[in-house]
N, C-alpha and C positions, 0 to 999 in steps of 0.2 A: 373266364369262369372264376367266380369269387372263391377265395381260399376258405377251407373249413375253419371254423372257430377253434381256437386253442382250448385245452381243458380249463385253463383259468377263466377264459371268457365264457365258457358254457356254464360253469358252476358258480361264478361270482355274481352276486346281486348287482343289478344295474344301479349306478349312483344317480339319485334324483337330481334334477336341475335345481340350482340354488338361486333363490330370489336375492336381489341386492337389498341392502338395508333401507334404501329409499322407498322401495315398494312396500316393505313391511310398515314403515312409518306412516305412509299414506293409508294403508289398510287400517291401522290402529286409529288414525284420526277419523276416518269415515265411520268406523264402528262406534267411536265415542260421540261423534256429532250427529250421526244418522242422516247425513246430508252430503252429497257430492259438492253442491254449490257452496255450502258453508266452509268446507275444507279448501276449496279453490280460492275463496276470499282470504282465508288465513295464510295460505302459502303464496298468494299473489300470482296465480296462474288461472287458466280457463277451466271451466267445468269439464270440457272435453278432454283436457290433459289428465285430469284426475280419473276420468272414466277409462282412458287408455291405460293408465298405470294399473288400475284394478283389473282390467282385462288381461294384461300381461301376467299378473299374479295368478289370475284364474286359469290361464293357459298352463302355468307351471303346476298348479295343484290338481288340475284336471276336473274342475267343476266350478259352479257359481259360488261366490262368497256372500253375495247380498241378494235379497229379494227386492226387486225394483218395482214399485207401484206408483203410478202417476198420482200426484197430489198427496202422497203419504210418505212418512219417513222411511228410509231404507232399513231393512232388518237383516240380521245375519241368517244365513242358511245353516243347516247342520254342519257342512264343511267349514264354514266361517267360524262357527262356535267351537269347532274342534281345534282349529289352528290358533285361535285367539290367545289362549294362555301361553303357548309356546312362543308366539311372536313377541308377546310382552316380556317374557322371561329372557329371550335372546337379546332383545334390544337393551334391556336393563343390564344384563351381564356385560355386553359390549361397552355400554356407557361407563360402568364401574371400572372395567379394565383400562379404558382409555384415561379415566381420571387418575387411576393409580399409576399408569405409565408416565403420564405427564408430571405427576407429583414426584415420582422417582427421578425423572430427568431433571427436575428443578431442585433436587436435593431435599425434598420435604419428606420422602419416604425411603425405605430401603433397610438394609441390615449392615451393621458395622461390627466386626469382630476385633476386640482390643486385647492384646496380650500385655501383661505387666509383671514386673518383678515384685514379689510380695513386700520387700522392704521399702518400696516407695508408693505404696497404695494410698497413703495419706498425703497431706500437703497439696502442692500445686496440681498433681495429677487428679486427686479427689475433687478439688474445686473445679478443675477444667472439665472433667466428665460431667459433673453436676450442672455446670453452666450449659454444656452442650445439650444435655437431656432436657433442660428447661426451655431451651430455644427450639429444639426439634423433637417434641414429645412423640411424634409418630414414627421415628426411626427406631428400629429394633436393635438394642445393644446386646452383644454377647461378650462377656468378660472371660479371659483365660489367664489364670494365675500359674506361673511356672518359673523355674530357674532360668538364668540367661541362656544357657546352652540349649534348652528345650525351646525357648521362645525364638531363638535364631532359626531352629529347624522348622518350627511351625510357620514362620514367615516365608521361608523358602518353599515349603509345601503348600502355601496359600491357604493354610488353615485359619490364619488371622490376617487382618488387613494392615495393622500397624502394631508395633510393640513399643513400650516405654520401659527402659531397662538401665540399670547401672552395672558397672563391673562387666561390661560386655567383652568377650575375647577379641583380641586384635585381628584374628583371622576371619573377619567378617566378609561375606561374599561381595564382590564388586558390583553385583546386580542390585545391591541394597544401598539406599541413601540414608545417611545419618545426619541428625541435627542435634547439636548440643543445646540443652534447655536450661539447666541450672546445676550448681554444685550442692551436694547434700552432705553436711558434716557428719562424722562418725561419733557415736556416743557409746560409752561403756555403762552397762547395767550391772550392779553388784549389790550384795546385801547391805542394808543400811547400817549394820554394826561393823562393817569392815573398816580397818584403820584409815584407809584412803577415802572413805565416804564423806569425810568432813571437808575435803578439798573442793575448790571450785571447778577444777579441770585436771586432766591428766596429760602427760606427754607419752611418746612412744616407749621410752625407757621404763616408765612406770607400768604401762600396759603389758610389756613383755615380762614383767615380774609376776603378773597375775596368772593363775591357772584359768585358761579361757575355754569356753565351750561354744561351738558354732554349729549352725545347721549345715547338713550335707544331704540334699534331697536326691535320692537314687544315685549316690556316688558323684554328684556334681561338686567339683572342688573349686568352682569359679571364685566364690567369695573368699575361701581360704587362701587361694593363690594370690588374689588381689591384696589381702592383708599382708602376706609375706613380702610382696613387692614394696609395700609402704614402710615396713619396719627396718628395711635395709639389712645390715649385717648382723643385727641382733637375733638371738635365738628366741623362738616363740613357743611357749608352753600351751599347746592347744589340742583339744580333743574334738572330734566331729561326731555329731549325733543326727540320725535320720528321724527327727521329731518335728512337731509343729512349733511355731513361734511361742504359743502359750505354754507348751510343755517345757520348752527351753527356759522360760522365765521361772517356772515352778522349780526347775533344777537349780537355778540360781538362788531362789528363796530357800531351798533345802541346804545350801552351802556347798554345792558340788563345784561351783566355779563362777566366774563372771562371763558376761557375753557382750557382744558388740552388735550395734544396729545403726541404721541411718537415723538422724535426728527426728525426721518426720514420723518414723515408726516407733520411737521411744515413748511409750505410754507409762505415766507414773502409776506405780502400784504400791500398796502398803508393804512395808518391810524392805523395799528396794530403793536404791539411790541411782540417779542418772548423772553421769559426769561426761561432758564433752571432751574430746581429745583435741588439744590445742598444740599442733605440731605440723611439720611439713607433710603434705599429701594426706592429711587426716580427713579426707572427703572422697566421695565418689561422684563422678559426673553422670547426671541423668540425661539420657539421649532418647529421642524419638527415632525409630528406624522403620522404613517402609520400602517396598519394591520401587526401583527407579521408573519402571514402566507403568506404575499404577497412577491412574488419573481420577480415582474415585473422589468426587466432590465432597462426600460425607467425611472421608478421611481428612480432607483439607479443612473442613469446617471444625472438626474436632480439634485438630492441631492448632488452629487459630485460638480456640478457647484455652487450651493448655498453655500455649505461648503467653497469653495475657497474664495468667496467674503465675507462670514462671518468672515473668518480668517483675511482677509485684513482689515475689519471693526474693529475687535477687536484690531489689531495691532496699529491702528491709533486713538483709543479711550481710554482715561484714565479709570482706573478701577472704576466701579460704585458700587462695593460691599462694 
């Protein structure tokens, strides 16, 4: 004796049979050509095979799709007219999704999240990203600007695909891969009327005699600690401010102190002087960092563009080591 249907079976609507895409394609071709024979010639099969395909689709929908009259073109029945728009829409959607999937697999489409340290947004990184965007305009780029500590966390959390950073802490996760790209020299920005502003460059001893002001975003001391490691045993007169780069430069213009940045981020402004630091370790190494298990081809393509411009930058910059 057959068992009683379960409550789910009694109250759930019966799922309709689904035609395969080939049947829908043939249906659309017959509707457009109004001839079984014409469609048979197009696809290279017999008229009987086309008729059988339409018959299978009619069995699924539960009625005739075409009015067949000897010596006259076939015409859609009310059922045929009802399903025609949905069949067209379905096949169009499938085609577009397949095109997108293939493009993504071939690295022509997709999304790439790039994290970067604000101090290196110009120079080789800027040129590399611009090059990548020009080569792959259909890739959606998302940029995340943050201090090194936050970028490290975002990468581990998979919020970003790759980061470009200088002054990265040594305690980086072993699950991440680092690649050294280029060395970026440090520059001091001071008021143009400062007594040292007439010099061509500064050394660490002269820098330590300056009242310095540096950025500290949300308590991140990475940049400050990196500078301390470079000045050696000298005392550093430095105040940290949680302000934007623009606000920091305005503070320098007001005479509150001098500041430091990487050379690529040092933008000339009226009333300010830019002096490179020419001394031991007066630079930061810019690195690309990504997850070792990541095989994202878009990340690989972006990195190739940045590498190219990093190589050009190194070739035109005196050794900083």
